[in-house]
VOPAGU-2260 file (C-alpha; in pm, 1 decimal, decimal comma):
REM VOPAGU-2260
SITE   aa  ch    i         X         Y         Z
SITE  UNK   A    0   -5740,3   18083,9   16868,8
SITE  UNK   A    1   -5764,6   17868,7   17235,3
SITE  UNK   A    2   -5553,5   17585,8   17395,4
SITE  UNK   A    3   -5431,2   17388,1   17716,4
SITE  UNK   A    4   -5699,9   17108,0   17763,7
SITE  UNK   A    5   -5702,0   17161,9   18145,3
SITE  UNK   A    6   -5823,1   17545,7   18146,1
SITE  UNK   A    7   -6189,5   17635,3   18084,6
SITE  UNK   A    8   -6141,2   17876,5   17902,4
SITE  UNK   A    9   -6104,0   17646,7   17611,5
SITE  UNK   A   10   -6376,2   17456,9   17596,3
SITE  UNK   A   11   -6585,8   17842,2   17657,7
SITE  UNK   A   12   -6423,4   17958,4   17343,2
SITE  UNK   A   13   -6497,9   17690,9   17153,4
SITE  UNK   A   14   -6807,9   17627,8   17180,3
SITE  UNK   A   15   -6871,4   18054,3   17126,0
SITE  UNK   A   16   -6558,3   18014,4   16792,1
SITE  UNK   A   17   -6886,0   17764,7   16669,4
SITE  UNK   A   18   -7189,4   17966,7   16743,0
SITE  UNK   A   19   -7061,9   18332,5   16564,2
SITE  UNK   A   20   -6951,5   17999,5   16313,3
SITE  UNK   A   21   -6594,4   18158,7   16281,0
SITE  UNK   A   22   -6275,6   17990,4   16288,4
SITE  UNK   A   23   -6114,0   17774,6   16572,9
SITE  UNK   A   24   -5731,2   17724,5   16631,7
SITE  UNK   A   25   -5685,8   17490,9   16923,6
SITE  UNK   A   26   -5365,9   17541,0   17082,9
SITE  UNK   A   27   -5232,7   17262,1   17327,1
SITE  UNK   A   28   -4827,7   17114,3   17444,4
SITE  UNK   A   29   -4947,6   16765,3   17584,4
SITE  UNK   A   30   -4816,6   16494,0   17441,8
SITE  UNK   A   31   -4819,0   16246,6   17776,8
SITE  UNK   A   32   -5207,2   16167,6   17889,0
SITE  UNK   A   33   -5203,5   16000,9   18205,8
SITE  UNK   A   34   -5534,9   15858,9   18275,2
SITE  UNK   A   35   -5641,8   16022,3   18639,1
SITE  UNK   A   36   -6034,2   16080,6   18707,3
SITE  UNK   A   37   -6050,3   16426,0   18553,5
SITE  UNK   A   38   -5828,8   16363,8   18204,8
SITE  UNK   A   39   -6100,6   16074,5   18190,3
SITE  UNK   A   40   -6365,3   16341,2   18233,3
SITE  UNK   A   41   -6271,4   16532,9   17963,7
SITE  UNK   A   42   -6108,2   16305,7   17714,6
SITE  UNK   A   43   -6468,8   16332,9   17532,6
SITE  UNK   A   44   -6487,7   16784,4   17516,0
SITE  UNK   A   45   -6173,6   16710,4   17338,5
SITE  UNK   A   46   -6203,3   16481,3   17123,0
SITE  UNK   A   47   -6522,8   16624,4   17001,4
SITE  UNK   A   48   -6275,3   16970,6   17005,0
SITE  UNK   A   49   -5974,0   16806,0   16786,4
SITE  UNK   A   50   -6262,6   16702,2   16533,8
SITE  UNK   A   51   -6440,9   17031,1   16473,1
SITE  UNK   A   52   -6159,9   17239,5   16479,2
SITE  UNK   A   53   -5950,3   17387,4   16209,4
SITE  UNK   A   54   -5641,8   17413,7   16233,9
SITE  UNK   A   55   -5410,9   17259,1   16567,8
SITE  UNK   A   56   -5082,4   17397,6   16659,2
SITE  UNK   A   57   -4865,7   17187,7   16895,4
SITE  UNK   A   58   -4520,8   17289,4   16981,3
SITE  UNK   A   59   -4331,7   16942,6   16873,1
SITE  UNK   A   60   -4319,1   16550,0   16705,5
SITE  UNK   A   61   -4439,2   16447,4   17059,9
SITE  UNK   A   62   -4772,5   16649,4   17081,6
SITE  UNK   A   63   -4800,8   16575,0   16735,1
SITE  UNK   A   64   -4810,8   16245,5   16747,4
SITE  UNK   A   65   -5029,3   16199,5   17041,2
SITE  UNK   A   66   -5322,6   16390,0   16921,9
SITE  UNK   A   67   -5270,6   16216,3   16629,4
SITE  UNK   A   68   -5308,4   15943,2   16771,4
SITE  UNK   A   69   -5652,0   16020,3   16891,0
SITE  UNK   A   70   -5759,0   16047,7   16568,0
SITE  UNK   A   71   -5542,2   16004,7   16295,7
SITE  UNK   A   72   -5736,6   16200,2   16033,4
SITE  UNK   A   73   -5615,4   16526,6   16184,6
SITE  UNK   A   74   -5331,6   16468,8   16117,6
SITE  UNK   A   75   -5323,2   16655,5   15780,1
SITE  UNK   A   76   -5436,8   17054,7   16014,5
SITE  UNK   A   77   -5185,4   16933,2   16252,0
SITE  UNK   A   78   -4938,9   17276,5   16266,9
SITE  UNK   A   79   -4598,9   17239,7   16468,4
SITE  UNK   A   80   -4464,0   17609,2   16569,8
SITE  UNK   A   81   -4173,9   17465,3   16820,1
SITE  UNK   A   82   -4123,9   17677,7   17130,1
SITE  UNK   A   83   -3851,5   17898,7   17100,7
SITE  UNK   A   84   -3583,8   18005,4   17391,9
SITE  UNK   A   85   -3270,0   18166,0   17255,1
SITE  UNK   A   86   -3002,8   18280,2   17525,3
SITE  UNK   A   87   -2851,9   18622,3   17426,3
SITE  UNK   A   88   -2409,8   18595,9   17299,4
SITE  UNK   A   89   -2265,1   18941,3   17341,2
SITE  UNK   A   90   -1945,7   19125,4   17549,1
SITE  UNK   A   91   -2131,3   19230,5   17839,5
SITE  UNK   A   92   -2263,2   18826,1   17863,5
SITE  UNK   A   93   -1965,2   18641,8   17856,5
SITE  UNK   A   94   -1783,7   18894,5   18048,3
SITE  UNK   A   95   -1982,0   18784,3   18321,1
SITE  UNK   A   96   -1930,8   18460,2   18259,2
SITE  UNK   A   97   -1578,7   18496,3   18273,1
SITE  UNK   A   98   -1636,7   18707,2   18620,0
SITE  UNK   A   99   -1871,2   18369,6   18762,6
SITE  UNK   A  100   -1519,2   18138,4   18628,4
SITE  UNK   A  101   -1311,6   18384,8   18867,8
SITE  UNK   A  102   -1559,2   18397,6   19171,1
SITE  UNK   A  103   -1638,8   18064,8   19147,0
SITE  UNK   A  104   -1315,2   17951,4   19193,2
SITE  UNK   A  105   -1399,0   17747,6   18837,1
SITE  UNK   A  106    -970,5   17644,8   18689,7
SITE  UNK   A  107    -972,1   17308,5   18587,6
SITE  UNK   A  108   -1358,0   17214,7   18703,5
SITE  UNK   A  109   -1626,3   17103,9   18465,5
SITE  UNK   A  110   -1939,3   17271,8   18555,6
SITE  UNK   A  111   -2296,8   17115,3   18576,0
SITE  UNK   A  112   -2601,5   17334,1   18510,8
SITE  UNK   A  113   -2915,6   17231,1   18668,4
SITE  UNK   A  114   -3109,5   17578,5   18529,2
SITE  UNK   A  115   -3549,4   17527,2   18643,5
SITE  UNK   A  116   -3792,6   17524,0   18974,7
SITE  UNK   A  117   -3662,4   17347,6   19202,7
SITE  UNK   A  118   -3973,7   17125,8   19226,4
SITE  UNK   A  119   -3988,6   16744,4   19206,0
SITE  UNK   A  120   -4066,5   16668,7   18867,4
SITE  UNK   A  121   -3785,9   16872,2   18759,4
SITE  UNK   A  122   -3618,0   16529,7   18887,6
SITE  UNK   A  123   -3385,1   16742,6   19097,7
SITE  UNK   A  124   -3282,6   16484,4   19355,1
SITE  UNK   A  125   -3181,9   16241,7   19096,3
SITE  UNK   A  126   -2950,1   16470,2   18975,9
SITE  UNK   A  127   -2776,5   16502,3   19243,7
SITE  UNK   A  128   -2754,7   16073,2   19321,6
SITE  UNK   A  129   -2582,1   16123,1   19022,2
SITE  UNK   A  130   -2441,2   16407,6   19054,2
SITE  UNK   A  131   -2314,8   16208,6   19367,5
SITE  UNK   A  132   -2178,7   15897,7   19155,5
SITE  UNK   A  133   -1947,6   16123,3   18896,4
SITE  UNK   A  134   -1791,7   16227,6   19214,9
SITE  UNK   A  135   -1709,4   15909,1   19366,9
SITE  UNK   A  136   -1466,9   15879,1   18982,7
SITE  UNK   A  137   -1429,6   16293,3   18940,1
SITE  UNK   A  138   -1361,0   16484,4   19220,0
SITE  UNK   A  139   -1310,0   16787,0   18960,4
SITE  UNK   A  140   -1718,4   16835,7   18884,5
SITE  UNK   A  141   -1938,7   17086,9   19042,4
SITE  UNK   A  142   -2332,9   17134,1   19027,1
SITE  UNK   A  143   -2405,1   17514,2   18971,3
SITE  UNK   A  144   -2763,9   17513,9   19004,5
SITE  UNK   A  145   -2972,0   17805,6   18853,0
SITE  UNK   A  146   -3372,8   17840,3   19026,5
SITE  UNK   A  147   -3587,6   17911,3   19320,4
SITE  UNK   A  148   -3793,2   17729,3   19512,3
SITE  UNK   A  149   -4109,1   17941,2   19351,7
SITE  UNK   A  150   -4454,8   17866,0   19131,8
SITE  UNK   A  151   -4683,8   17506,8   19160,7
SITE  UNK   A  152   -4596,2   17231,0   19213,5
SITE  UNK   A  153   -4436,6   17006,4   19470,5
SITE  UNK   A  154   -4187,4   17161,2   19636,2
SITE  UNK   A  155   -3800,6   17123,7   19785,5
SITE  UNK   A  156   -3778,6   17278,4   20169,8
SITE  UNK   A  157   -3531,6   17479,2   20207,9
SITE  UNK   A  158   -3367,3   17263,1   20532,5
SITE  UNK   A  159   -3351,7   16917,8   20230,6
SITE  UNK   A  160   -3124,5   17183,4   20014,3
SITE  UNK   A  161   -2935,9   17265,0   20349,6
SITE  UNK   A  162   -2884,9   16931,4   20393,7
SITE  UNK   A  163   -2746,9   16903,3   20038,6
SITE  UNK   A  164   -2452,6   17178,6   20120,2
SITE  UNK   A  165   -2373,3   16943,5   20404,2
SITE  UNK   A  166   -2336,6   16645,8   20242,5
SITE  UNK   A  167   -2165,6   16791,3   19894,4
SITE  UNK   A  168   -2006,3   17113,6   20058,3
SITE  UNK   A  169   -2026,1   17486,4   19922,2
SITE  UNK   A  170   -1778,2   17397,1   19755,3
SITE  UNK   A  171   -1869,1   17130,8   19515,5
SITE  UNK   A  172   -2250,9   17249,3   19504,9
SITE  UNK   A  173   -2359,3   17634,3   19400,7
SITE  UNK   A  174   -2735,2   17753,5   19463,9
SITE  UNK   A  175   -2689,5   18100,9   19219,9
SITE  UNK   A  176   -3078,4   18152,6   19260,7
SITE  UNK   A  177   -3313,1   18213,5   19022,3
SITE  UNK   A  178   -3149,1   18512,5   18784,3
SITE  UNK   A  179   -3263,9   18691,2   18441,0
SITE  UNK   A  180   -3069,9   18757,9   18138,7
SITE  UNK   A  181   -2802,5   18911,3   18084,9
SITE  UNK   A  182   -2643,8   18681,8   18384,9
SITE  UNK   A  183   -2900,6   18400,8   18327,4
SITE  UNK   A  184   -2689,4   18379,6   17984,7
SITE  UNK   A  185   -2304,3   18357,4   18227,1
SITE  UNK   A  186   -2439,0   18054,1   18363,5
SITE  UNK   A  187   -2503,8   17886,5   18041,1
SITE  UNK   A  188   -2124,3   17995,7   17900,7
SITE  UNK   A  189   -2005,1   17826,7   18194,9
SITE  UNK   A  190   -2139,9   17465,0   18228,7
SITE  UNK   A  191   -1998,8   17213,1   18026,0
SITE  UNK   A  192   -2305,7   17024,0   18000,3
SITE  UNK   A  193   -2627,5   17111,9   18098,4
SITE  UNK   A  194   -2866,6   16852,4   18271,7
SITE  UNK   A  195   -3274,4   16800,3   18288,2
SITE  UNK   A  196   -3383,3   16545,2   18514,1
SITE  UNK   A  197   -3721,4   16578,1   18444,7
SITE  UNK   A  198   -3946,6   16255,8   18602,3
SITE  UNK   A  199   -4273,3   16183,0   18540,5
SITE  UNK   A  200   -4438,1   16240,5   18832,2
SITE  UNK   A  201   -4846,7   16125,5   18905,3
SITE  UNK   A  202   -5045,4   16372,8   18607,9
SITE  UNK   A  203   -4681,4   16591,4   18575,3
SITE  UNK   A  204   -4412,8   16579,9   18324,2
SITE  UNK   A  205   -4184,2   16832,4   18221,2
SITE  UNK   A  206   -4375,8   16950,3   17890,7
SITE  UNK   A  207   -4119,5   17150,4   17710,0
SITE  UNK   A  208   -3847,9   17217,8   17904,9
SITE  UNK   A  209   -3699,4   17544,3   17708,3
SITE  UNK   A  210   -3308,6   17457,1   17942,6
SITE  UNK   A  211   -3277,4   17283,4   17667,3
SITE  UNK   A  212   -3308,3   17543,4   17417,3
SITE  UNK   A  213   -3083,7   17743,9   17620,3
SITE  UNK   A  214   -2864,1   17561,5   17640,2
SITE  UNK   A  215   -2838,6   17483,8   17278,0
SITE  UNK   A  216   -2870,6   17789,0   17185,9
SITE  UNK   A  217   -2493,2   17829,5   17366,4
SITE  UNK   A  218   -2298,5   17540,1   17193,2
SITE  UNK   A  219   -2367,4   17364,6   17495,9
SITE  UNK   A  220   -2411,9   16931,5   17503,2
SITE  UNK   A  221   -2757,5   16904,2   17688,6
SITE  UNK   A  222   -2823,4   16535,5   17870,6
SITE  UNK   A  223   -3273,4   16474,1   17917,9
SITE  UNK   A  224   -3433,7   16210,3   18027,5
SITE  UNK   A  225   -3777,7   16068,6   17850,0
SITE  UNK   A  226   -3962,2   16276,3   18066,2
SITE  UNK   A  227   -3868,1   16593,3   17897,3
SITE  UNK   A  228   -4073,7   16664,1   17603,3
SITE  UNK   A  229   -3800,7   16923,1   17419,7
SITE  UNK   A  230   -3554,9   16610,0   17454,6
SITE  UNK   A  231   -3701,7   16487,2   17154,7
SITE  UNK   A  232   -3666,6   16719,4   16860,3
SITE  UNK   A  233   -3429,6   16905,5   16962,3
SITE  UNK   A  234   -3178,8   16590,6   17133,6
SITE  UNK   A  235   -3032,9   16358,0   16906,8
SITE  UNK   A  236   -2864,1   16063,0   17042,9
SITE  UNK   A  237   -2470,0   16099,5   17073,1
SITE  UNK   A  238   -2422,5   16377,2   16882,8
SITE  UNK   A  239   -2480,9   16632,1   17051,1
SITE  UNK   A  240   -2625,3   16468,4   17364,8
SITE  UNK   A  241   -2812,3   16230,3   17545,6
SITE  UNK   A  242   -3181,0   16101,7   17636,0
SITE  UNK   A  243   -3214,3   15852,1   17920,6
SITE  UNK   A  244   -3523,5   15683,1   18128,6
SITE  UNK   A  245   -3637,5   15883,9   18439,9
SITE  UNK   A  246   -3517,4   15831,1   18760,3
SITE  UNK   A  247   -3212,2   15646,1   18648,6
SITE  UNK   A  248   -2996,9   15838,0   18849,3
SITE  UNK   A  249   -2653,2   15525,0   18738,2
SITE  UNK   A  250   -2815,8   15678,0   18370,2
SITE  UNK   A  251   -2787,6   15997,2   18428,3
SITE  UNK   A  252   -2431,6   15996,6   18588,2
SITE  UNK   A  253   -2324,5   15779,4   18223,0
SITE  UNK   A  254   -2453,3   16047,2   18007,7
SITE  UNK   A  255   -2281,6   16309,1   18186,8
SITE  UNK   A  256   -2006,0   16120,1   18189,7
SITE  UNK   A  257   -1949,2   16035,1   17842,3
SITE  UNK   A  258   -2019,5   16387,7   17812,1
SITE  UNK   A  259   -1705,2   16552,3   18061,5
SITE  UNK   A  260   -1446,7   16286,0   17917,5
SITE  UNK   A  261   -1365,2   16429,2   17571,1
SITE  UNK   A  262   -1346,1   16775,4   17553,3
SITE  UNK   A  263   -1269,5   16795,0   17215,4
SITE  UNK   A  264   -1616,2   16551,7   17109,3
SITE  UNK   A  265   -1779,2   16845,2   17377,3
SITE  UNK   A  266   -1713,6   17094,2   17173,6
SITE  UNK   A  267   -1859,5   16884,3   16841,3
SITE  UNK   A  268   -2109,2   16828,7   17071,6
SITE  UNK   A  269   -2226,5   17147,2   17166,4
SITE  UNK   A  270   -2160,1   17300,0   16782,6
SITE  UNK   A  271   -2415,0   17031,5   16674,2
SITE  UNK   A  272   -2574,2   17221,9   16935,7
SITE  UNK   A  273   -2595,8   17544,2   16748,9
SITE  UNK   A  274   -2664,6   17406,2   16460,5
SITE  UNK   A  275   -3001,7   17217,6   16542,5
SITE  UNK   A  276   -3130,8   17533,1   16717,8
SITE  UNK   A  277   -3002,1   17757,7   16379,8
SITE  UNK   A  278   -3218,2   17506,7   16144,1
SITE  UNK   A  279   -3499,2   17470,5   16377,4
SITE  UNK   A  280   -3544,3   17665,5   16635,7
SITE  UNK   A  281   -3547,9   17994,4   16561,4
SITE  UNK   A  282   -3829,8   18278,1   16651,6
SITE  UNK   A  283   -3898,3   18223,4   16277,0
SITE  UNK   A  284   -3934,9   17895,0   16271,2
SITE  UNK   A  285   -4237,8   17929,1   16562,1
SITE  UNK   A  286   -4377,3   18228,5   16349,9
SITE  UNK   A  287   -4373,4   18040,9   16029,3
SITE  UNK   A  288   -4566,1   17768,3   16198,9
SITE  UNK   A  289   -4861,5   17994,0   16295,4
SITE  UNK   A  290   -4865,6   18135,2   16012,7
SITE  UNK   A  291   -4955,5   17790,7   15851,5
SITE  UNK   A  292   -5248,8   17728,2   16082,1
SITE  UNK   A  293   -5436,9   18028,4   16038,1
SITE  UNK   A  294   -5378,6   18093,6   15698,1
SITE  UNK   A  295   -5555,0   17705,6   15693,2
SITE  UNK   A  296   -5824,5   17773,9   15942,9
SITE  UNK   A  297   -5925,5   18067,3   15741,8
SITE  UNK   A  298   -5939,3   17903,0   15429,1
SITE  UNK   A  299   -6100,0   17580,5   15607,4
SITE  UNK   A  300   -6351,6   17756,8   15784,7
């Protein structure tokens, strides 16, 4: 098995498996294909790999649609192994969440949570503009940011983040830094809504977006953009969250406002989120997809 169209080892593994006459399973998460020079160059190789693969594994419906659009004849050998990330909900997490509420003075406040790296493809600047819109009509909202400046990508600078404090104030925007469980899970528990504002940026986009899974696994509604791969499978518009255009702070703020406006509806949306995770996005579902693909490839080869 090999995957990721941009990695050389995918093509090496493919040719070696064919030389040795062994089954080859292709795995990839792509669902958007900007016509860059590099992607144009590898397109013929990708097309050949898809036709010659014994099975293909993708994490969601958008990826499947993308690969079927390349060659409809391969649809029968594409298997979905959904990307999964489920946060713990135990007394340790709940106690930490209670401590956070007190420490951040969240009584009578509404919490908007952003969880992700602080890189431009994540669309954080558009969330800030949306948050500014919300402040005008709902000054009780605060923005909690879990994540940091790390990894690859065009990052926000420290001076930009300091400017945010000067504009909004530290009582309105709280940068928590990078967190791991159980503390990370506690931040999701204190949220009223999670926002994943990623954008299309050149050949970059949000291939999946695990913050969607994680928020829903603790019964929270989610607002995400069309640049977020997981949104198409996990968010049912108006039922457990909203999907909005990318780079559109007005659309973001309007969707967030709809979630925050009605506490009863917000609770119902959170329950729907949890139901979707329980039915289709548990680790058993992911393992089942891999198992089906392996069995198919073994029989096909």
